[in-house]
PAKELO-478608 format. One record per atom (N, C-alpha, C): x, y, z; atom name; residue number from 0. Coordinates in Angstrom, 3 decimals. Layout:
# PAKELO-478608
[[X; Y; Z]; 'CA'; NUM]
...
***
This chain:
# PAKELO-478608
[[84.961; 98.307; 80.118]; 'N'; 0]
[[84.579; 99.071; 82.129]; 'CA'; 0]
[[86.491; 98.896; 82.680]; 'C'; 0]
[[86.074; 100.242; 82.356]; 'N'; 1]
[[87.666; 100.910; 83.218]; 'CA'; 1]
[[87.176; 100.708; 84.447]; 'C'; 1]
[[88.920; 100.918; 84.532]; 'N'; 2]
[[88.527; 100.311; 86.239]; 'CA'; 2]
[[88.788; 101.357; 87.331]; 'C'; 2]
[[89.279; 102.546; 86.567]; 'N'; 3]
[[88.660; 104.448; 87.856]; 'CA'; 3]
[[87.369; 103.818; 88.375]; 'C'; 3]
[[85.976; 102.784; 87.202]; 'N'; 4]
[[84.808; 103.629; 87.814]; 'CA'; 4]
[[83.996; 102.024; 87.941]; 'C'; 4]
[[85.067; 101.143; 88.831]; 'N'; 5]
[[84.613; 100.325; 89.455]; 'CA'; 5]
[[83.197; 100.764; 90.771]; 'C'; 5]
[[82.470; 99.817; 90.318]; 'N'; 6]
[[81.296; 100.347; 90.974]; 'CA'; 6]
[[81.454; 99.480; 92.441]; 'C'; 6]
[[80.694; 100.950; 93.292]; 'N'; 7]
[[80.705; 101.328; 95.174]; 'CA'; 7]
[[82.450; 101.328; 95.562]; 'C'; 7]
[[82.267; 100.521; 96.242]; 'N'; 8]
[[83.710; 101.379; 97.111]; 'CA'; 8]
[[84.402; 100.678; 96.571]; 'C'; 8]
[[84.994; 99.960; 95.406]; 'N'; 9]
[[86.222; 99.956; 94.503]; 'CA'; 9]
[[86.682; 101.848; 93.446]; 'C'; 9]
[[85.688; 102.565; 93.775]; 'N'; 10]
[[86.195; 103.405; 93.127]; 'CA'; 10]
[[87.255; 104.059; 93.725]; 'C'; 10]
[[88.093; 104.753; 91.892]; 'N'; 11]
[[89.386; 105.640; 92.725]; 'CA'; 11]
[[89.256; 106.646; 91.476]; 'C'; 11]
[[90.395; 107.656; 92.278]; 'N'; 12]
[[89.967; 108.772; 90.768]; 'CA'; 12]
[[90.886; 109.262; 89.776]; 'C'; 12]
[[90.919; 109.041; 89.079]; 'N'; 13]
[[91.666; 109.057; 88.157]; 'CA'; 13]
[[92.662; 110.314; 87.626]; 'C'; 13]
[[94.324; 110.143; 87.592]; 'N'; 14]
[[95.208; 111.208; 87.954]; 'CA'; 14]
[[95.098; 112.289; 86.005]; 'C'; 14]
[[95.791; 113.202; 86.136]; 'N'; 15]
[[95.441; 114.013; 84.642]; 'CA'; 15]
[[97.003; 113.272; 84.155]; 'C'; 15]
[[97.065; 112.274; 83.707]; 'N'; 16]
[[98.739; 111.336; 83.801]; 'CA'; 16]
[[98.595; 111.787; 82.501]; 'C'; 16]
[[99.410; 111.352; 81.860]; 'N'; 17]
[[99.395; 111.856; 80.114]; 'CA'; 17]
[[98.937; 110.253; 79.223]; 'C'; 17]
[[98.461; 109.884; 78.568]; 'N'; 18]
[[97.824; 108.517; 78.151]; 'CA'; 18]
[[99.226; 107.141; 77.991]; 'C'; 18]
[[99.500; 106.039; 78.500]; 'N'; 19]
[[100.054; 104.846; 78.389]; 'CA'; 19]
[[99.641; 104.438; 77.272]; 'C'; 19]
[[100.769; 104.263; 76.312]; 'N'; 20]
[[100.614; 102.916; 75.394]; 'CA'; 20]
[[99.428; 101.502; 76.459]; 'C'; 20]
[[98.889; 100.299; 74.966]; 'N'; 21]
[[98.519; 99.867; 76.497]; 'CA'; 21]
[[99.469; 98.739; 76.051]; 'C'; 21]
[[100.621; 98.850; 75.604]; 'N'; 22]
[[101.957; 98.078; 75.372]; 'CA'; 22]
[[102.522; 98.101; 76.385]; 'C'; 22]
[[102.423; 99.120; 77.208]; 'N'; 23]
[[103.145; 98.964; 78.681]; 'CA'; 23]
[[102.467; 98.873; 79.808]; 'C'; 23]
[[100.833; 98.894; 79.486]; 'N'; 24]
[[100.056; 98.460; 80.409]; 'CA'; 24]
[[100.455; 97.085; 81.127]; 'C'; 24]
[[100.018; 96.784; 82.885]; 'N'; 25]
[[100.077; 95.436; 82.832]; 'CA'; 25]
[[98.561; 94.419; 83.139]; 'C'; 25]
[[98.867; 93.590; 83.421]; 'N'; 26]
[[97.300; 93.005; 82.869]; 'CA'; 26]
[[96.995; 93.479; 84.759]; 'C'; 26]
[[96.053; 93.545; 84.922]; 'N'; 27]
[[95.173; 93.600; 85.980]; 'CA'; 27]
[[95.221; 92.340; 86.816]; 'C'; 27]
[[96.057; 92.113; 87.733]; 'N'; 28]
[[96.227; 91.239; 88.857]; 'CA'; 28]
[[94.896; 90.206; 89.125]; 'C'; 28]
[[94.851; 88.287; 89.310]; 'N'; 29]
[[93.893; 88.224; 89.343]; 'CA'; 29]
[[92.522; 88.952; 90.966]; 'C'; 29]
[[94.052; 88.781; 92.032]; 'N'; 30]
[[92.633; 89.018; 93.186]; 'CA'; 30]
[[92.074; 90.502; 93.027]; 'C'; 30]
[[92.559; 91.014; 92.227]; 'N'; 31]
[[92.361; 93.016; 91.369]; 'CA'; 31]
[[90.543; 92.326; 90.729]; 'C'; 31]
[[90.910; 91.680; 90.350]; 'N'; 32]
[[89.365; 90.891; 89.717]; 'CA'; 32]
[[88.297; 90.318; 89.965]; 'C'; 32]
[[88.961; 89.780; 90.969]; 'N'; 33]
[[87.898; 89.058; 92.234]; 'CA'; 33]
[[87.509; 89.674; 93.151]; 'C'; 33]
[[87.934; 90.507; 94.051]; 'N'; 34]
[[87.212; 91.470; 94.207]; 'CA'; 34]
[[86.448; 92.540; 93.800]; 'C'; 34]
[[86.736; 92.802; 92.281]; 'N'; 35]
[[85.724; 94.068; 91.181]; 'CA'; 35]
[[84.924; 93.321; 91.165]; 'C'; 35]
[[84.513; 91.704; 91.171]; 'N'; 36]
[[83.778; 91.021; 90.827]; 'CA'; 36]
[[82.753; 90.745; 92.319]; 'C'; 36]
[[83.134; 89.908; 93.367]; 'N'; 37]
[[82.724; 89.997; 94.071]; 'CA'; 37]
[[81.916; 90.759; 94.623]; 'C'; 37]
[[82.517; 92.281; 94.820]; 'N'; 38]
[[81.863; 93.338; 95.268]; 'CA'; 38]
[[81.233; 93.031; 94.529]; 'C'; 38]
[[81.166; 93.794; 92.713]; 'N'; 39]
[[79.729; 94.421; 92.189]; 'CA'; 39]
[[78.754; 93.426; 92.330]; 'C'; 39]
[[79.249; 92.316; 91.998]; 'N'; 40]
[[78.275; 90.735; 91.745]; 'CA'; 40]
[[77.280; 90.813; 93.205]; 'C'; 40]
[[77.631; 91.183; 94.015]; 'N'; 41]
[[77.278; 91.608; 95.231]; 'CA'; 41]
[[76.040; 92.140; 95.438]; 'C'; 41]
[[76.846; 93.495; 95.507]; 'N'; 42]
[[75.848; 94.640; 95.392]; 'CA'; 42]
[[74.604; 94.417; 94.779]; 'C'; 42]
[[74.589; 93.887; 93.228]; 'N'; 43]
[[73.698; 93.395; 92.470]; 'CA'; 43]
[[73.028; 92.906; 93.021]; 'C'; 43]
[[73.060; 92.376; 93.555]; 'N'; 44]
[[72.919; 91.146; 93.887]; 'CA'; 44]
[[71.681; 91.517; 95.355]; 'C'; 44]
[[71.895; 91.951; 95.976]; 'N'; 45]
[[71.177; 92.660; 97.381]; 'CA'; 45]
[[70.050; 93.647; 96.504]; 'C'; 45]
[[70.704; 94.483; 95.282]; 'N'; 46]
[[69.578; 95.204; 95.494]; 'CA'; 46]
[[68.630; 94.575; 94.507]; 'C'; 46]
[[68.921; 93.493; 94.018]; 'N'; 47]
[[67.417; 92.446; 93.473]; 'CA'; 47]
[[66.273; 92.025; 94.442]; 'C'; 47]
[[67.071; 91.699; 95.368]; 'N'; 48]
[[67.153; 90.450; 96.596]; 'CA'; 48]
[[66.376; 91.307; 98.187]; 'C'; 48]
[[65.520; 91.124; 98.206]; 'N'; 49]
[[64.461; 92.084; 99.190]; 'CA'; 49]
[[64.802; 91.046; 100.872]; 'C'; 49]
[[65.887; 90.162; 101.056]; 'N'; 50]
[[66.679; 89.188; 101.858]; 'CA'; 50]
[[67.038; 89.573; 102.034]; 'C'; 50]
[[68.444; 90.136; 101.254]; 'N'; 51]
[[69.990; 89.751; 101.051]; 'CA'; 51]
[[69.972; 91.795; 101.161]; 'C'; 51]
[[71.329; 92.299; 102.028]; 'N'; 52]
[[71.936; 93.214; 102.037]; 'CA'; 52]
[[73.094; 94.086; 101.953]; 'C'; 52]
[[73.657; 94.848; 101.072]; 'N'; 53]
[[74.924; 93.873; 101.092]; 'CA'; 53]
[[76.111; 95.172; 101.782]; 'C'; 53]
[[76.599; 93.784; 102.240]; 'N'; 54]
[[78.010; 94.792; 102.806]; 'CA'; 54]
[[78.956; 95.492; 103.204]; 'C'; 54]
[[78.254; 97.108; 103.015]; 'N'; 55]
[[78.840; 97.394; 102.265]; 'CA'; 55]
[[80.784; 97.863; 103.372]; 'C'; 55]
[[81.304; 97.444; 105.054]; 'N'; 56]
[[81.958; 97.338; 105.552]; 'CA'; 56]
[[83.127; 97.057; 105.307]; 'C'; 56]
[[82.515; 95.272; 105.382]; 'N'; 57]
[[83.055; 94.246; 104.658]; 'CA'; 57]
[[83.988; 95.107; 103.530]; 'C'; 57]
[[83.223; 95.237; 102.334]; 'N'; 58]
[[83.616; 95.735; 100.874]; 'CA'; 58]
[[84.871; 96.521; 101.088]; 'C'; 58]
[[85.059; 97.914; 101.949]; 'N'; 59]
[[85.436; 98.614; 102.272]; 'CA'; 59]
[[86.303; 98.295; 102.422]; 'C'; 59]
[[86.445; 97.368; 103.919]; 'N'; 60]
[[88.193; 96.405; 104.305]; 'CA'; 60]
[[88.739; 95.590; 102.780]; 'C'; 60]
[[88.112; 95.639; 101.945]; 'N'; 61]
[[88.338; 94.296; 101.366]; 'CA'; 61]
[[89.575; 95.426; 100.138]; 'C'; 61]
[[88.400; 96.529; 99.368]; 'N'; 62]
[[88.645; 97.472; 98.705]; 'CA'; 62]
[[90.122; 97.913; 99.772]; 'C'; 62]
[[90.127; 98.293; 100.872]; 'N'; 63]
[[91.538; 98.300; 101.430]; 'CA'; 63]
[[92.530; 98.028; 101.120]; 'C'; 63]
[[92.220; 96.902; 101.527]; 'N'; 64]
[[93.408; 96.086; 101.346]; 'CA'; 64]
[[93.728; 95.677; 99.784]; 'C'; 64]
[[92.775; 96.321; 98.834]; 'N'; 65]
[[93.168; 95.544; 97.285]; 'CA'; 65]
[[93.700; 96.403; 96.982]; 'C'; 65]
[[93.712; 97.522; 97.087]; 'N'; 66]
[[94.685; 99.384; 97.354]; 'CA'; 66]
[[95.907; 98.966; 96.971]; 'C'; 66]
[[96.149; 98.235; 98.542]; 'N'; 67]
[[97.393; 98.574; 99.359]; 'CA'; 67]
[[98.354; 97.861; 98.508]; 'C'; 67]
[[98.174; 96.404; 98.558]; 'N'; 68]
[[98.244; 95.641; 97.931]; 'CA'; 68]
[[98.505; 95.963; 96.039]; 'C'; 68]
[[97.824; 96.992; 95.263]; 'N'; 69]
[[98.143; 97.405; 94.249]; 'CA'; 69]
[[98.828; 97.835; 94.344]; 'C'; 69]
[[98.797; 98.812; 94.796]; 'N'; 70]
[[100.387; 99.964; 95.369]; 'CA'; 70]
[[101.865; 98.768; 95.796]; 'C'; 70]
[[101.974; 98.059; 96.344]; 'N'; 71]
[[102.667; 96.763; 96.467]; 'CA'; 71]
[[103.589; 96.691; 95.248]; 'C'; 71]
[[102.251; 95.981; 95.100]; 'N'; 72]
[[102.848; 95.228; 93.143]; 'CA'; 72]
[[103.438; 96.394; 91.937]; 'C'; 72]
[[103.715; 97.593; 92.856]; 'N'; 73]
[[103.682; 98.830; 92.184]; 'CA'; 73]
[[102.686; 99.115; 90.768]; 'C'; 73]
[[101.741; 98.750; 90.995]; 'N'; 74]
[[100.756; 100.001; 90.255]; 'CA'; 74]
[[100.048; 101.417; 91.165]; 'C'; 74]
[[99.708; 102.566; 89.609]; 'N'; 75]
[[99.957; 103.283; 90.450]; 'CA'; 75]
[[98.433; 104.003; 90.959]; 'C'; 75]
[[97.525; 103.381; 92.699]; 'N'; 76]
[[96.937; 103.267; 92.649]; 'CA'; 76]
[[95.665; 104.909; 92.693]; 'C'; 76]
[[96.085; 106.153; 91.737]; 'N'; 77]
[[95.222; 106.931; 92.338]; 'CA'; 77]
[[95.346; 106.888; 90.272]; 'C'; 77]
[[96.056; 106.015; 89.978]; 'N'; 78]
[[95.603; 106.274; 88.321]; 'CA'; 78]
[[95.576; 104.276; 88.224]; 'C'; 78]
[[94.225; 104.172; 88.138]; 'N'; 79]
[[94.862; 103.032; 87.266]; 'CA'; 79]
[[95.272; 102.435; 86.208]; 'C'; 79]
[[94.764; 103.468; 85.581]; 'N'; 80]
[[94.342; 103.159; 83.370]; 'CA'; 80]
[[95.713; 103.444; 83.537]; 'C'; 80]
[[96.799; 104.056; 83.846]; 'N'; 81]
[[97.776; 104.980; 83.514]; 'CA'; 81]
[[99.194; 103.732; 83.705]; 'C'; 81]
[[98.079; 101.904; 84.627]; 'N'; 82]
[[99.431; 101.328; 84.484]; 'CA'; 82]
[[98.946; 99.955; 84.037]; 'C'; 82]
[[97.431; 99.610; 84.602]; 'N'; 83]
[[97.135; 98.416; 84.050]; 'CA'; 83]
[[96.306; 98.367; 83.482]; 'C'; 83]
[[95.764; 97.194; 82.165]; 'N'; 84]
[[95.278; 97.544; 81.430]; 'CA'; 84]
[[93.927; 96.863; 81.721]; 'C'; 84]
[[93.073; 96.912; 80.489]; 'N'; 85]
[[91.667; 97.478; 81.130]; 'CA'; 85]
[[91.091; 95.695; 81.565]; 'C'; 85]
[[89.989; 95.303; 83.031]; 'N'; 86]
[[90.164; 93.860; 83.753]; 'CA'; 86]
[[89.124; 93.456; 82.458]; 'C'; 86]
[[88.462; 94.312; 81.637]; 'N'; 87]
[[86.653; 93.608; 81.550]; 'CA'; 87]
[[86.399; 92.828; 80.441]; 'C'; 87]
[[87.610; 92.077; 79.886]; 'N'; 88]
[[86.747; 90.835; 79.377]; 'CA'; 88]
[[87.144; 89.689; 80.660]; 'C'; 88]
[[87.739; 89.653; 81.271]; 'N'; 89]
[[88.428; 88.899; 82.330]; 'CA'; 89]
[[86.942; 89.186; 83.166]; 'C'; 89]
[[86.655; 90.423; 83.254]; 'N'; 90]
[[85.248; 90.701; 84.436]; 'CA'; 90]
[[84.169; 89.390; 83.752]; 'C'; 90]
[[83.992; 90.234; 82.530]; 'N'; 91]
[[82.959; 89.269; 81.855]; 'CA'; 91]
[[82.723; 87.297; 81.755]; 'C'; 91]
[[83.766; 87.292; 81.908]; 'N'; 92]
[[84.261; 86.148; 81.606]; 'CA'; 92]
[[83.278; 85.421; 83.065]; 'C'; 92]
[[84.183; 86.075; 84.479]; 'N'; 93]
[[83.800; 85.552; 85.623]; 'CA'; 93]
[[82.214; 86.003; 85.770]; 'C'; 93]
[[81.609; 87.132; 85.313]; 'N'; 94]
[[80.372; 87.130; 85.331]; 'CA'; 94]
[[79.675; 86.193; 84.912]; 'C'; 94]
[[80.383; 85.797; 83.097]; 'N'; 95]
[[79.612; 84.925; 83.079]; 'CA'; 95]
[[79.869; 83.377; 83.937]; 'C'; 95]
[[81.056; 83.527; 84.259]; 'N'; 96]
[[80.840; 81.539; 85.020]; 'CA'; 96]
[[80.301; 82.019; 85.635]; 'C'; 96]
[[79.240; 82.747; 86.434]; 'N'; 97]
[[78.392; 83.285; 88.181]; 'CA'; 97]
[[77.297; 82.709; 87.234]; 'C'; 97]
[[77.226; 83.421; 86.205]; 'N'; 98]
[[75.488; 83.463; 85.695]; 'CA'; 98]
[[75.533; 81.884; 85.722]; 'C'; 98]
[[76.516; 81.326; 84.969]; 'N'; 99]
[[75.774; 80.010; 84.702]; 'CA'; 99]
[[75.607; 78.832; 85.835]; 'C'; 99]
[[76.945; 78.868; 86.519]; 'N'; 100]
[[76.687; 78.222; 87.795]; 'CA'; 100]
[[75.274; 78.575; 88.845]; 'C'; 100]
[[74.791; 79.619; 88.354]; 'N'; 101]
[[73.882; 79.568; 89.126]; 'CA'; 101]
[[72.338; 79.759; 87.938]; 'C'; 101]
[[72.744; 79.336; 86.870]; 'N'; 102]
[[71.608; 78.876; 85.716]; 'CA'; 102]
[[70.841; 80.600; 85.805]; 'C'; 102]
[[70.883; 81.422; 86.035]; 'N'; 103]
[[70.564; 82.410; 85.776]; 'CA'; 103]
[[71.154; 83.262; 84.324]; 'C'; 103]
[[69.775; 84.432; 83.680]; 'N'; 104]
[[69.926; 84.817; 82.936]; 'CA'; 104]
[[70.562; 86.137; 82.636]; 'C'; 104]
[[71.389; 86.074; 81.819]; 'N'; 105]
[[72.351; 87.612; 81.732]; 'CA'; 105]
[[71.450; 89.072; 82.089]; 'C'; 105]
[[69.973; 89.103; 81.849]; 'N'; 106]
[[69.167; 90.137; 81.814]; 'CA'; 106]
[[68.015; 89.007; 83.238]; 'C'; 106]
[[68.249; 88.437; 83.872]; 'N'; 107]
[[67.743; 87.551; 85.262]; 'CA'; 107]
[[66.880; 88.954; 85.148]; 'C'; 107]
[[65.507; 88.674; 85.419]; 'N'; 108]
[[65.004; 90.025; 86.917]; 'CA'; 108]
[[63.530; 88.599; 87.134]; 'C'; 108]
[[63.857; 87.536; 87.706]; 'N'; 109]
[[63.195; 86.366; 88.732]; 'CA'; 109]
[[64.222; 86.834; 90.146]; 'C'; 109]
[[63.544; 87.970; 91.056]; 'N'; 110]
[[64.523; 87.645; 91.768]; 'CA'; 110]
[[64.482; 86.990; 93.106]; 'C'; 110]
[[63.733; 85.903; 92.575]; 'N'; 111]
[[64.204; 84.607; 93.463]; 'CA'; 111]
[[64.510; 84.056; 93.193]; 'C'; 111]
[[65.078; 83.497; 91.938]; 'N'; 112]
[[66.152; 83.218; 91.256]; 'CA'; 112]
[[67.473; 84.116; 91.992]; 'C'; 112]
[[67.549; 85.298; 92.110]; 'N'; 113]
[[68.418; 86.480; 92.265]; 'CA'; 113]
[[69.086; 85.676; 93.780]; 'C'; 113]
[[68.158; 85.752; 94.569]; 'N'; 114]
[[68.244; 85.487; 96.035]; 'CA'; 114]
[[68.610; 85.025; 96.056]; 'C'; 114]
[[67.987; 83.272; 94.999]; 'N'; 115]
[[69.114; 81.874; 96.138]; 'CA'; 115]
[[70.532; 81.641; 95.642]; 'C'; 115]
[[70.551; 82.173; 94.097]; 'N'; 116]
[[72.351; 82.473; 93.922]; 'CA'; 116]
[[72.872; 82.997; 95.350]; 'C'; 116]
[[72.443; 84.188; 96.267]; 'N'; 117]
[[72.653; 84.959; 97.285]; 'CA'; 117]
[[73.039; 83.917; 97.729]; 'C'; 117]
[[72.081; 83.551; 99.066]; 'N'; 118]
[[71.670; 82.561; 99.475]; 'CA'; 118]
[[72.177; 81.754; 99.456]; 'C'; 118]
[[73.150; 81.544; 98.172]; 'N'; 119]
[[73.736; 79.887; 98.030]; 'CA'; 119]
[[75.392; 80.496; 98.350]; 'C'; 119]
[[75.229; 81.814; 97.548]; 'N'; 120]
[[77.000; 81.926; 98.210]; 'CA'; 120]
[[77.030; 82.359; 99.358]; 'C'; 120]
[[76.153; 82.643; 99.754]; 'N'; 121]
[[76.413; 82.673; 101.963]; 'CA'; 121]
[[76.526; 81.717; 102.275]; 'C'; 121]
[[76.017; 80.844; 102.044]; 'N'; 122]
[[76.275; 78.884; 102.843]; 'CA'; 122]
[[77.397; 78.720; 102.070]; 'C'; 122]
[[77.755; 78.426; 100.607]; 'N'; 123]
[[79.382; 77.747; 100.382]; 'CA'; 123]
[[80.316; 78.462; 100.895]; 'C'; 123]
[[80.176; 80.138; 101.356]; 'N'; 124]
[[80.979; 81.150; 101.789]; 'CA'; 124]
[[81.984; 81.269; 101.122]; 'C'; 124]
[[81.497; 82.053; 99.874]; 'N'; 125]
[[82.328; 82.589; 98.259]; 'CA'; 125]
[[82.218; 83.756; 99.169]; 'C'; 125]
[[83.227; 84.343; 98.462]; 'N'; 126]
[[83.909; 85.592; 98.060]; 'CA'; 126]
[[82.844; 86.021; 97.672]; 'C'; 126]
[[81.363; 86.453; 97.082]; 'N'; 127]
[[80.441; 87.221; 96.471]; 'CA'; 127]
[[79.552; 87.268; 98.048]; 'C'; 127]
[[79.267; 85.898; 98.143]; 'N'; 128]
[[78.521; 85.344; 99.558]; 'CA'; 128]
[[79.343; 86.171; 101.040]; 'C'; 128]
[[80.596; 86.814; 101.234]; 'N'; 129]
[[81.425; 87.810; 101.959]; 'CA'; 129]
[[80.647; 89.034; 102.265]; 'C'; 129]
[[80.358; 89.363; 100.702]; 'N'; 130]
[[79.463; 91.255; 101.310]; 'CA'; 130]
[[77.986; 90.575; 100.964]; 'C'; 130]
[[77.514; 89.614; 101.652]; 'N'; 131]
[[76.101; 89.420; 101.691]; 'CA'; 131]
[[75.566; 89.291; 102.430]; 'C'; 131]
[[74.490; 89.742; 103.421]; 'N'; 132]
[[73.894; 89.635; 104.614]; 'CA'; 132]
[[72.802; 89.493; 104.843]; 'C'; 132]
[[71.754; 88.472; 105.064]; 'N'; 133]
[[70.982; 87.970; 104.860]; 'CA'; 133]
[[69.575; 89.292; 106.271]; 'C'; 133]
[[68.641; 89.437; 105.663]; 'N'; 134]
[[67.768; 90.799; 106.020]; 'CA'; 134]
[[66.498; 89.502; 106.824]; 'C'; 134]
[[67.259; 89.820; 108.245]; 'N'; 135]
[[65.987; 88.345; 109.149]; 'CA'; 135]
[[65.388; 89.376; 109.959]; 'C'; 135]
[[64.050; 88.356; 110.478]; 'N'; 136]
[[63.382; 89.723; 112.031]; 'CA'; 136]
[[61.555; 89.700; 111.115]; 'C'; 136]
[[60.995; 89.965; 112.032]; 'N'; 137]
[[59.584; 89.466; 110.785]; 'CA'; 137]
[[59.018; 90.462; 109.851]; 'C'; 137]
[[58.926; 89.552; 109.975]; 'N'; 138]
[[58.372; 89.559; 108.620]; 'CA'; 138]
[[59.211; 89.282; 107.238]; 'C'; 138]
[[60.022; 89.006; 107.906]; 'N'; 139]
[[61.139; 87.844; 106.483]; 'CA'; 139]
[[60.828; 87.596; 106.202]; 'C'; 139]
[[61.022; 87.086; 104.267]; 'N'; 140]
[[60.767; 85.852; 103.824]; 'CA'; 140]
[[61.554; 85.235; 103.207]; 'C'; 140]
[[61.910; 83.753; 102.941]; 'N'; 141]
[[62.924; 83.313; 102.107]; 'CA'; 141]
[[62.576; 83.019; 101.443]; 'C'; 141]
[[62.859; 83.620; 100.170]; 'N'; 142]
[[62.098; 83.196; 98.813]; 'CA'; 142]
[[62.468; 81.316; 98.463]; 'C'; 142]
[[63.607; 81.168; 99.351]; 'N'; 143]
[[64.599; 79.595; 98.879]; 'CA'; 143]
[[63.127; 78.507; 98.924]; 'C'; 143]
[[62.360; 79.177; 100.480]; 'N'; 144]
[[62.147; 78.204; 100.778]; 'CA'; 144]
[[59.992; 78.053; 100.176]; 'C'; 144]
[[59.423; 76.854; 100.873]; 'N'; 145]
[[57.660; 77.280; 100.201]; 'CA'; 145]
[[57.218; 77.441; 101.254]; 'C'; 145]
[[56.148; 77.978; 100.986]; 'N'; 146]
[[56.055; 79.308; 101.942]; 'CA'; 146]
[[54.681; 77.915; 102.466]; 'C'; 146]
***
């Protein structure tokens, strides 16, 4: 997973800088990995669950804060690959922890289970839940409640 291909709101442009040896790259900060995982996880949940929507405005606000903090911490926000080690291992570990916490298979296809995970994240006021919005109104069905 390349830093500059961060899904959705956290996409950044890649500069045409010369490659930097991996030994000179700094580890991805935890706040960057947290934002990357929470935003992309919420986006995936909202895509799979007809009762939840992704809050793009909240994601944009957090993205701006993260990019500002990266700059303040000395990372090149226009060329993250040139200043930051690939965070793929940290991202995969946090994604696995999320799936384990909600007892979801890596290739989960049961939208009800996915919706339940999303509703739980909203209820618990987690980082993932902060990017999810329950769709309400006539005809809206809460799949976590028996009909």
